[in-house]
Structures are given as structure tokens and as C-alpha cells.
C-alpha positions, 0 to 999 in steps of 0.5 A: 606541186606534186607530180601525178601519183606523187605526194606532198609532205608538210613539216608544219607540225614539226615545229619544236626547238629541241635544244639550245646549247649555249655553251657550244652555240648550237640549236637542235631543231625540227624542220618546221621551226620558223626563223622567228621562233628560233630567234626568240629561243636563241635570244634567251641565251644571248644568241641568234641565227644570222640568216635573215630572210625577208620573211620571218615565218620561213621554216628552217627546213625550207631554208636548208632545202633552198640554201637561203641567204637573205639580207646578211648573207654577205657578212654571215653566209648562207644557210649551209654555213650554219647547219652542222648536221641533218637527219633526213628520211629518204623516199625509200624510208632509209634514215640518213644522218650527216654531220653532227652537233659539233663542227669536228665529228668525223673525217671525210666528205661533208655531205651536209 
């Protein structure tokens, strides 16, 4: 719920899997992509997204925001173990990018 004078942002229509790179085992997705849709697309390449929540219609953006773990967290880790990079727009309008498509893209703090 937004506070008085606040806003709510919906990523419901940002539901595209932009790219599945089977060679590097990486998917680039928008925040509204559901876990079910991501699993279907990665399965075409013999891959899967190992975070298994009780709800397959949960969004990738939601799992990132909450660092969701699910039923396979003990074996495969939580969401943050599978997110290599994030591009986000702050309330000020500033666009920030953390991480990248590959595990080793830079040195320094891992802000993702």
C-alpha cells in the first residue's frame, strides 16, 4: 500500500524474457516475468531457474525485491545467488546498473 501522497508501480506489463544465452547459462528478463514463464523459456535450452517458490506466478522482480528462497533454497540458494546484475530506476529518476551479464565484470563491491 502506498503511503499518502505515494505511488504504486506495476511491472505487470514488463513481462518479456529479453534473451536466453544458453552458452553462458544466463537469461536477461524484465521484472514482470513470472517464474513459470522463465522456466518455460529456459527449458527450451535445457536450463532452469532453480528458485522454486510455492507460487509459479510470482514475478522475478518480486523475488529479487524479497530475496525469495523457496523449496530448493538449501540446495540451490536464494534469489541473490542467481542474479548477476540489475538495472533499476531510482525515485529520483536516476538509472543505476549493478553487476552484469557475466560473473566477473568488474572489481569492487557487489551492489547487486
